[in-house]
C-alpha positions in Angstrom: 133.6 101.7 69.5 131.4 102.5 72.6 133.2 103.6 75.8 132.3 101.3 78.7 131.9 102.9 82.1 131.9 101.7 85.7 128.3 101.6 87.0 129.4 103.1 90.3 131.8 105.9 89.6 131.4 106.1 85.8 135.1 106.0 85.2 136.1 104.6 81.8 136.8 100.8 82.0 140.1 99.7 80.6 141.3 96.1 80.1 139.2 93.0 79.5 136.1 93.4 77.4 133.9 91.7 80.0 135.2 93.9 82.8 132.3 95.5 84.7 133.9 97.6 87.4 137.0 99.8 87.5 138.3 98.5 90.8 137.5 96.2 93.7 136.1 99.1 95.8 133.5 99.9 93.1 132.6 96.2 92.8 132.1 95.9 96.5 130.0 99.1 96.7 127.8 98.0 93.9 127.0 94.6 95.5 126.6 96.1 99.0 124.1 98.6 97.7 122.2 95.9 95.8 122.0 93.8 99.0 120.6 96.8 100.9 118.0 97.4 98.3 116.9 93.7 98.4 116.9 93.5 102.1 118.8 90.9 104.1 118.1 87.3 103.1 116.8 84.9 105.6 120.1 83.0 105.6 122.0 86.1 106.3 119.8 87.1 109.3 120.0 83.6 110.8 123.8 83.4 110.2 124.2 86.8 111.9 122.2 85.7 115.0 124.2 82.4 115.2 127.5 84.3 115.1 126.4 86.8 117.7 125.1 84.0 120.0 128.3 82.0 119.7 130.5 85.1 120.3 128.6 85.9 123.6 128.5 82.3 124.8 132.2 82.0 124.3 132.8 85.4 126.0 130.9 84.4 129.2 132.1 80.7 129.3 135.9 80.9 129.7 136.1 77.9 132.2 134.0 75.3 130.3 131.0 75.7 132.7 129.5 78.9 134.1 126.3 80.6 135.0 125.2 84.0 133.8 122.0 86.0 134.2 119.9 85.8 131.0 119.4 89.6 131.1 123.1 90.2 130.7 123.3 88.1 127.6 120.1 89.4 126.1 121.2 93.0 126.7 124.3 92.3 124.6 122.2 90.9 121.7 121.9 87.2 122.6 118.8 85.6 121.1 118.0 82.1 122.5 115.7 81.2 119.6 118.8 80.7 117.4 120.8 77.6 118.0 122.4 74.8 115.9 121.5 71.6 117.9 120.6 70.3 121.3 121.7 67.7 123.8 119.6 66.0 126.5 121.4 64.9 129.7 120.5 61.9 131.8 118.3 64.0 134.0 116.2 65.1 131.0 117.5 68.7 130.9 117.9 70.0 127.3 120.9 72.1 126.5 120.7 74.2 123.4 124.0 74.6 121.5 125.4 77.2 119.2 128.1 75.0 117.6 130.3 74.0 120.5 128.8 76.4 123.2 125.7 75.3 125.0 123.2 76.9 127.4 120.4 75.8 129.6 117.7 78.1 130.9 117.0 78.0 134.7 115.3 80.1 137.3 117.3 80.9 140.4 116.3 83.3 143.1 113.5 84.6 140.9 115.9 85.5 138.1 116.3 83.7 134.7 119.8 82.4 134.3 121.7 80.4 131.7 124.0 77.6 132.6 126.8 77.7 130.0 128.8 74.6 129.0 131.0 73.5 126.1 130.5 70.4 123.9 132.2 67.3 125.2 133.0 64.1 123.4 130.7 62.0 125.6 127.7 64.0 124.4 127.9 62.5 121.0 126.6 59.2 122.4 123.3 60.5 123.6 
C-alpha cells in the first residue's frame, strides 16, 4: 500500500482514505498559496474595496450626518468608484451608498469634500 503524504509539509496522512491534508493549517496554507498564484479574482478585489469603503464611511460618520475632506478618506484607502447603490434626493443630488453608509461629493472653499449620511427608511420610496 502506498503511503499518502500531505502536499504542504509531506507528513504521512493518517485516517480517512480521501484525506488530503494532515491538519487545518496545511489545508489553509495550500489554498492561500494557490490563490496567490492565480491572482485575486475580480469578486475578491471588489469585495475588498466595498468593505474598506464601508469601514471608513462608518468611522467618519458617527452622528448620522457629517462632512469630511475627500483627501482624508482617500488617504486612508477610500475609493469612490466602489459603491452598492445610489439615492437621489428631491433637489436632484445623487448620494452613492456602500450598504447603509452614503456619501455625496461637493466642493467647498476650493476643496473636495464628502457629505456623509446613513440610509433612512424614507429613502426607499424614491
